[in-house]
Each structure stands twice: as C-alpha cells, then as structure tokens.
C-alpha positions in Angstrom: 85.1 130.7 -63.4 88.1 129.6 -60.9 90.4 132.4 -59.8 93.0 133.5 -57.5 92.7 136.2 -54.5 94.1 136.9 -51.7 90.8 138.4 -50.3 89.0 136.2 -47.8 86.3 138.6 -46.9 83.7 136.5 -49.2 80.2 136.2 -47.7 80.8 132.4 -48.0 83.5 130.5 -47.7 85.2 127.2 -47.3 87.8 126.4 -45.0 89.4 122.9 -44.7 90.8 121.1 -41.2 92.5 118.2 -40.4 91.4 116.2 -37.4 94.0 116.9 -35.0 94.2 120.2 -36.6 95.3 122.9 -33.8 93.0 125.7 -36.0 90.2 123.3 -35.2 90.6 124.2 -31.3 89.3 128.1 -31.9 86.4 127.2 -33.1 83.0 127.1 -30.9 82.7 124.2 -28.6 79.1 123.3 -30.2 80.5 123.5 -33.3 83.4 121.2 -32.3 81.4 118.4 -30.7 79.4 118.0 -33.7 82.5 118.3 -36.6 85.7 116.6 -35.6 87.7 117.1 -39.1 86.3 113.5 -40.0 87.5 112.8 -44.4 84.7 114.8 -46.0 82.3 116.1 -43.1 81.0 119.2 -43.6 79.2 121.5 -41.4 78.5 125.3 -42.0 79.2 128.3 -39.3 77.6 131.3 -39.5 79.5 134.4 -38.0 77.8 137.5 -37.2 79.5 140.5 -38.1 79.0 144.2 -37.7 76.1 144.9 -40.1 76.4 141.6 -42.5 77.1 137.8 -41.7 79.3 135.4 -43.5 79.4 131.3 -43.7 82.1 129.3 -43.4 81.6 125.8 -44.7 84.3 123.5 -42.7 85.3 120.0 -44.5 87.0 117.6 -43.3 90.1 115.9 -44.2 90.5 113.5 -42.0 94.0 112.4 -39.9 95.9 112.7 -43.3 95.7 113.7 -46.8 98.0 113.2 -49.7 96.6 111.4 -52.4 94.9 113.1 -55.6 91.8 111.2 -55.5 91.3 112.8 -52.1 92.3 116.1 -52.5 89.7 116.4 -55.5 87.4 114.7 -53.4 87.5 117.5 -50.7 87.4 120.2 -53.2 84.3 118.5 -54.4 83.1 118.3 -51.5 83.1 122.4 -51.5 81.6 122.3 -54.5 78.5 120.3 -54.1 77.5 121.1 -50.9 77.5 125.0 -52.0 75.4 123.4 -54.9 72.8 122.4 -53.2 72.5 125.3 -51.1 72.3 127.6 -54.5 75.6 129.6 -53.4 77.3 130.8 -56.8 80.2 132.9 -55.8 82.2 131.6 -53.1 85.9 131.5 -51.6 87.7 127.9 -50.9 91.0 128.9 -48.6 93.3 126.2 -49.7 96.2 127.2 -47.3 96.3 124.1 -44.9 96.5 121.5 -48.7 99.0 123.9 -49.9 101.3 123.8 -46.5 100.6 120.1 -46.9 101.1 118.9 -50.3 102.4 122.5 -52.3 101.3 123.6 -55.6 100.5 120.5 -57.2 97.2 120.5 -55.3 95.8 123.7 -57.5 95.1 121.3 -60.2 93.7 119.2 -58.5 91.5 121.1 -56.0 90.5 122.8 -59.7 89.5 119.7 -60.9 87.5 118.3 -57.9 86.1 122.4 -57.8 84.7 122.0 -61.4 83.6 118.0 -61.5 81.9 119.2 -57.7 79.2 120.7 -60.0 78.3 118.6 -62.7 75.0 117.8 -63.6 74.4 116.0 -66.6 72.0 117.1 -69.6 68.4 117.4 -68.9 65.7 117.1 -71.9 64.4 119.9 -72.5 67.7 121.3 -72.3 68.3 124.6 -70.2 71.1 126.4 -69.1 73.9 125.4 -66.7 74.5 127.2 -63.5 78.0 129.7 -63.7 79.9 129.9 -60.7 82.7 132.2 -59.7 84.9 130.1 -56.9 87.7 131.7 -55.5 91.0 130.3 -54.6 92.9 132.1 -51.7 95.7 130.9 -48.9 98.3 130.8 -51.7 101.6 132.6 -50.7 101.9 136.0 -52.7 105.2 134.5 -54.5 103.3 131.4 -55.3 100.1 132.7 -57.0 101.4 133.3 -60.7 102.1 129.7 -60.8 99.3 129.1 -58.8 97.2 131.0 -61.5 98.6 129.2 -64.6 97.8 125.5 -63.3 93.9 126.6 -63.0 94.5 127.8 -67.0 95.7 124.5 -68.3 93.4 122.4 -65.9 90.4 124.3 -66.6 90.0 123.0 -70.6 91.5 119.7 -68.9 88.1 119.4 -67.5 85.7 120.6 -69.7 87.1 118.0 -72.0 86.3 115.8 -69.8 82.7 117.6 -69.3 82.7 116.2 -72.7 83.5 113.6 -72.4 80.8 112.9 -69.5 77.4 114.7 -71.9 78.4 112.6 -74.8 78.5 109.0 -72.9 75.6 110.1 -70.8 73.1 111.2 -73.5 70.3 108.7 -74.5 71.2 106.7 -77.7 68.4 108.3 -80.2 70.0 111.7 -78.6 73.2 110.7 -80.1 73.4 108.4 -83.4 76.3 108.3 -85.1 76.1 111.5 -87.5 74.9 113.3 -84.1 77.7 112.5 -82.2 80.3 113.5 -85.0 78.1 116.9 -84.7 78.9 117.1 -80.9 82.6 117.0 -81.7 82.8 119.5 -84.8 80.5 122.0 -82.9 82.6 121.2 -79.4 85.9 121.5 -81.3 84.7 124.9 -83.5 87.2 127.3 -82.0 90.2 125.4 -81.4 93.0 124.6 -84.1 91.7 121.4 -84.3 91.2 120.2 -88.0 88.3 117.9 -88.5 87.3 115.4 -91.4 84.8 113.1 -91.4 84.1 110.3 -93.8 80.6 109.0 -94.9 79.5 105.4 -95.5 80.1 105.4 -98.9 83.8 106.7 -98.5 83.9 104.1 -95.8 83.2 101.3 -98.4 85.1 102.2 -101.3 88.2 102.6 -98.8 87.5 98.5 -97.5 86.6 99.9 -94.2 85.8 95.9 -93.8 85.2 95.8 -90.1 83.7 99.3 -90.0 81.2 98.8 -92.7 80.4 95.6 -91.5 79.1 96.4 -87.8 78.0 99.9 -89.3 75.5 98.6 -91.9 73.7 96.7 -89.6 72.0 99.9 -88.5 69.4 102.4 -90.5 71.6 105.2 -88.9 75.2 105.0 -90.9 78.5 105.0 -89.7 80.8 107.9 -90.3 84.4 108.3 -89.8 85.7 111.0 -87.6 89.4 112.4 -87.8 91.1 115.2 -85.8 94.1 117.1 -86.8 96.0 118.8 -84.4 100.2 119.4 -85.3 101.4 122.0 -83.3 105.1 121.0 -83.0 106.2 121.2 -86.9 109.9 120.9 -85.8 108.9 117.1 -84.3 108.5 114.2 -86.4 106.7 112.1 -83.9 102.6 111.9 -84.3 100.8 109.8 -81.9 97.5 108.4 -82.9 95.3 108.7 -80.3 92.6 106.1 -81.0 88.6 105.9 -79.6 85.8 103.7 -79.9 82.6 105.5 -81.0 79.7 102.7 -80.7 76.3 104.5 -80.2 74.7 101.9 -79.6 75.7 98.4 -79.0 73.7 96.0 -78.3 75.0 93.0 -79.1 74.3 92.1 -82.8 72.6 88.9 -83.2 75.0 87.6 -80.0 72.6 89.8 -78.0 73.4 91.3 -74.7 71.2 90.1 -71.5 68.3 92.7 -70.6 70.1 94.0 -67.4 72.8 95.0 -69.6 70.6 97.4 -71.9 70.8 100.3 -70.4 74.4 100.8 -70.1 74.4 100.0 -74.6 74.3 103.7 -75.1 77.6 104.3 -73.5 79.8 102.4 -75.6 81.3 105.8 -77.3 83.5 106.7 -74.3 86.6 105.8 -76.0 86.0 108.0 -78.7 84.5 110.5 -76.6 88.1 110.8 -74.1 90.2 111.2 -77.2 87.9 114.4 -78.5 87.6 115.9 -74.9 91.7 115.3 -74.2 92.6 116.9 -77.9 90.1 119.7 -77.0 92.3 120.7 -74.0 95.2 119.9 -76.1 94.7 122.5 -78.2 93.1 125.1 -75.8 96.5 125.1 -74.1 98.3 125.1 -77.2 100.5 122.5 -76.3 103.6 122.0 -78.6 103.0 117.9 -79.8 101.2 116.7 -82.7 98.5 114.1 -82.6 96.0 112.9 -84.7 92.3 111.6 -83.4 90.3 108.8 -84.9 87.1 108.0 -84.0 85.1 105.4 -85.8 81.3 106.0 -85.0 78.8 103.3 -85.8 75.8 101.3 -84.1 75.8 97.7 -83.5 72.3 96.7 -84.0 70.5 93.6 -85.5 69.0 93.8 -89.0 68.7 91.2 -92.1 72.3 92.0 -93.5 74.2 91.8 -89.9 77.2 90.3 -89.3 76.7 86.5 -87.8 79.2 84.2 -85.6 81.2 82.4 -87.9 81.1 84.7 -90.7 84.5 86.1 -92.5 84.9 89.4 -93.1 88.2 91.5 -94.7 89.3 94.5 -93.2 91.2 97.7 -94.1 94.7 95.9 -93.9 93.6 93.2 -96.2 93.7 90.8 -93.1 90.4 88.7 -92.9 89.0 88.0 -89.5 87.1 85.2 -87.9 84.0 86.7 -85.9 82.6 84.4 -83.5 81.1 87.3 -81.7 79.3 89.9 -82.6 79.5 91.4 -79.4 83.1 92.0 -80.0 82.8 94.6 -82.6 84.5 97.3 -81.0 88.2 95.8 -82.0 86.5 95.1 -85.5 86.3 99.3 -86.1 89.3 99.9 -84.0 91.3 97.2 -85.9 90.5 99.3 -89.3 91.3 102.7 -87.8 94.3 101.7 -86.6 96.1 100.1 -89.5 94.6 103.3 -91.6 96.2 105.5 -89.1 99.7 103.4 -89.0 99.2 103.6 -93.8 98.1 106.8 -94.4 98.5 109.2 -91.6 102.2 108.2 -90.9 101.5 108.0 -86.9 104.7 107.5 -85.1 102.7 105.4 -82.1 99.4 104.4 -81.1 97.4 104.8 -78.1 93.5 103.4 -78.2 91.0 103.6 -75.7 87.8 101.8 -75.7 84.6 100.2 -73.1 86.1 97.0 -74.6 85.6 93.8 -72.3 83.5 92.7 -69.5 86.4 91.0 -68.6 88.6 93.8 -67.2 85.4 94.8 -65.3 85.1 91.2 -63.7 89.2 91.6 -62.9 89.9 95.1 -61.8 86.1 96.7 -60.8 85.0 100.0 -61.8 88.0 102.3 -60.3 90.9 100.7 -61.9 91.2 100.5 -66.0 93.3 97.6 -67.9 96.5 98.3 -70.0 97.9 95.9 -72.8 101.1 97.0 -74.4 103.7 95.4 -75.6 105.9 98.6 -75.1 107.8 99.4 -71.7 108.9 102.8 -72.9 104.9 103.6 -73.8 104.0 102.4 -71.1 106.1 104.2 -68.4 105.3 107.5 -70.3 101.8 106.8 -69.9 102.3 105.9 -66.1 104.2 109.0 -65.8 101.3 110.6 -67.3 98.5 109.0 -64.7 100.3 109.6 -61.6 99.7 113.5 -62.4 96.4 112.8 -63.0 95.4 110.6 -60.5 93.5 107.6 -62.2 93.8 104.3 -61.6 95.0 101.8 -64.4 96.9 98.0 -64.2 99.0 96.7 -66.7 98.3 92.8 -68.0 101.0 90.5 -68.5 101.5 90.0 -72.6 102.9 86.2 -73.9 102.8 84.6 -76.8 100.7 81.8 -75.6 98.1 84.6 -75.3 98.4 85.6 -78.7 98.3 81.9 -79.6 94.3 82.0 -77.9 93.3 84.6 -81.5 94.4 82.3 -84.5 92.1 81.4 -86.6 92.0 78.2 -88.7 90.2 80.0 -91.4 91.4 83.6 -91.5 94.1 85.7 -90.6 92.6 86.1 -87.1 89.5 85.7 -85.0 87.7 88.1 -83.4 87.7 86.4 -79.7 90.0 83.9 -77.9 89.1 81.0 -75.5 87.3 81.6 -72.1 90.2 82.9 -70.4 92.2 86.1 -70.8 89.7 88.1 -72.2 90.7 91.2 -71.6 94.2 91.0 -73.0 93.2 88.5 -76.2 90.9 91.5 -77.1 94.1 94.2 -76.8 96.2 91.6 -78.7 93.6 91.0 -81.3 93.8 94.8 -81.8 97.8 95.0 -81.6 97.7 92.9 -85.1 96.4 95.6 -86.6 99.1 98.4 -85.1 101.8 97.6 -88.4 104.9 97.2 -85.4 104.3 100.3 -84.2 105.1 101.5 -80.5 100.9 100.8 -79.1 99.2 101.1 -75.9 95.9 99.9 -75.5 93.2 100.9 -72.3 90.4 99.1 -71.8 87.8 101.6 -69.5 84.5 99.3 -69.6 84.6 99.4 -65.7 85.4 103.0 -65.2 83.7 104.7 -68.0 80.6 104.5 -66.2 79.1 104.4 -62.2 75.9 103.2 -61.5 76.7 104.5 -58.0 79.8 107.2 -57.8 82.7 105.5 -56.1 84.3 108.7 -55.6 83.1 112.6 -54.4 83.9 113.8 -57.8 82.3 111.5 -59.7 78.1 111.2 -60.1 76.0 108.5 -61.5 76.8 107.4 -65.4 79.4 108.8 -67.3 83.1 109.7 -65.6 85.1 110.7 -68.4 87.4 108.2 -68.0 90.8 108.4 -69.5 90.8 112.2 -71.0 93.0 113.8 -67.9 95.9 110.9 -68.4 95.7 111.4 -72.4 95.9 114.6 -72.0 99.1 114.6 -69.6 100.9 112.1 -72.2 100.3 114.2 -75.0 101.4 117.6 -73.3 104.3 115.6 -71.5 106.2 113.6 -74.0 110.2 113.6 -74.7 109.7 116.6 -71.2 109.9 116.1 -67.5 107.4 115.0 -65.8 
C-alpha cells in the first residue's frame, strides 16, 4: 500500500540527497565521509531520540535528476533496501524530488517503490509480504492531486506485476488453457467481459495460422478476447493484440540450446495486453478497447508445420511458411484480421516478442516500433514519454514490402537476410485491412538476464503495460 501523509515521525524513513545538497552538510561528519549523495548510493543513519530510536535511509540522487527512469530507480532503491532489512512500514520524504521535478514525480516514485519490491512466484507458492509506504514532503495544497496520481498508478503497476508473473512462470505451469485461466482470474472483479474460443471453434472459424501452429502441441490453443467498452458515446474502438505463445521451441526450425531457457516467455505481448486492460478497467477510464490474445504452443510433432508449407489464414490470404520459428506473425495475422472483420475496431496496436533482429539492433532497453500511421505514432510517442519506456520507430518503404512477396502464395512469413524486424511488422500490416496500425516488438525488452535498471529484477520486465495504458487512457485528450 502507498499513501500520502505529512507526518515524518516514522521509525524507519528514507531521505533523498543530491551530491551538492546543502542539507547534506547537516549530516554527521562521519556520515558525510561515506555518503556523498552519488546516484543510488545508500547509507542508514540511526538517530537516537528520547525513549526511541529512528532510522533514516539516505539515498543519493547524483548531481541532478530529470529522467523518469532515474526517479523510478531511486524509488526502487528505497523499497528494495527496506525489503532487504525486512522493514515493512516506512516513510519516504519526496520533497527534494517534488521541488526539482514537480508533482509528476509522484507517479514515477509510486512505480519505482512497487517494482522495487517485486519477486517472482516460487513453488510451492507463498503469500507475498505487504508493505505500508508513506509519501511525505508534499505541500498540503498538492496532496489531493498526489493521492489521485497514486490511486491511478497502483493498478497500472499491478498490471506490470501480472505481466512479469506470467512471463516468469515455467512453461509447464502455463499451458495455453492455464494462461487463459490466469487472465480470467486476474480480471474477475473488473468490468472487462472475457470470452474464450477453444480449438474446435478456431478450426470451424478458419483460423489457419493459429490452428497450424497450435496443433503441434498436445495442449490445444485458445483464443482470449477481452472487451472493455466504457465510452458508449464514442465509436472508436482500439484493438490491442498480444502474442501469446506460452512455449516456443521454434518447431522444426528448432531454436539453439542457448535460447531454450527463454522459450517460456514468448507470451509477454499477451500478458502486457491483459495487464494494460486491467489498469484501464480498475481506473474506469472512458475508452473503448478490445484485447485479443491468441494463445498456443509451438512444438514439434508429426503434424507440425514444415518449412515450405502453405497455409490459408483467417482472412483467406495464403501464407508460404519459410520458417516455423516465425510463428508469432502467423497467429497475429489471424487475430488482427478477425478483429477488423468481426469486431469492427477502428485501429490496431499489436505487441509481441517477435524477432531476434530487434535485439541485435536496439539491445535490451529499447523496443522497436513499425507503423504506417504518423498520427498513431505521435499518440504512442506521447504515451511512452509519460511511461518512461524507450521505443524507436523503424523506417518503412515499398522495397521492404517486396521482401515478403511470395511466388507461390499471397505472402511469405520471412523476408530476406536483412531488415527482419521491419519485414515482420509489414507481414502483420498485410492483415490489418487498411486500418491505422502500430506494431511493437518487445523481444529485447520483455526480459533481462541481468537488471539494467534498479526497478528491474532478473527475468520478466512487464514491458509495454504502462505505455499501452497511457495511450488508451489519453486518446483524443491532452498529454
């Protein structure tokens, strides 16, 4: 729990300091020698009082701090250190950050404090500890606004935590039907209407991409639809499409052994969609979104897809399958075509751990974006400036689209040796029926083997949840 208060008299509290902070001169000389206010440096200061003793965690902010990522890191440092000492109630004086950044810092501090406490599920499962974190140092006239920011942010980070949990789960704990069940349970007390379509229904519907990939496994595919329609006066409906491959061996184009530990996390896009929609519903945002999550496994079996096969997608377009490890775009193609034809959405955002090429290009802290709509990208850019996540838009030209032209089918699921992230996005675009469309490739940012930022932990990051939330909560409004 995070709350706002003006009382600084807690047994345990945290205080931020800049390197050249005048207040640091008031610290004992011995403390000044070991704590210089350097970024993320910490030091506990024990203060004896009459009949009691209080402890202050000093946290360094460095020379200056303006970046949202740095604010979240500083806050995460506070909660993670307190957690390491098993301190479950503490105050956080944010006055220096408030005066340096403004009220907006409350959002980032809330995010950082919550994420700094994250730990993945263990087996057998145990209850997670609850923490009482109190933000102090906010002027009295701004406390109501600060409280509203906290109230909005908490469900968003709960969505991030859900996404992290799902991606971190071992593959044998998250079969396709398990993932659908986890989503249903997570959204149970919201106004989101959840529909699931089973393997038989998908075959009858002609979902050729999802069926062809999913029937490689004894654990059948399932299609999850999440409807959150909360603005009846507006006809616009945004489709949020998330890849949900819970186990991706690569099929007959088998992944190398070194990549096998990551195959459980190929449903990060689907988890991000569910997390974002949860936050929209909890905050009762006036918007209309429908989430579409095709869920399956990509395994090897006697009936699995083979390189060179031709399948017919839901849209009727035929696809030449050159690589069975490029399965995500096959199930997204069906899903987006269905969203456009049957649900009458007005624009499409898809998010997926789609290509290794994006990792080679942008690393593990920046996700790739492919879109043909400048207006849609401008809206998304405004959203990720609020979230603090990092994205980079890739170019799209006619010569890129030629790379996925097939001689024997309408389209092929692989381009040439180069431009893999761009051609993967353009493959998906071919099924968007001309709607404004934006593709996010989080193959590099959905998981970290070693944390890059202090609010991350080894494993899943929950990438995409916050940016999608801010996009959908502010569509058509002021950023």
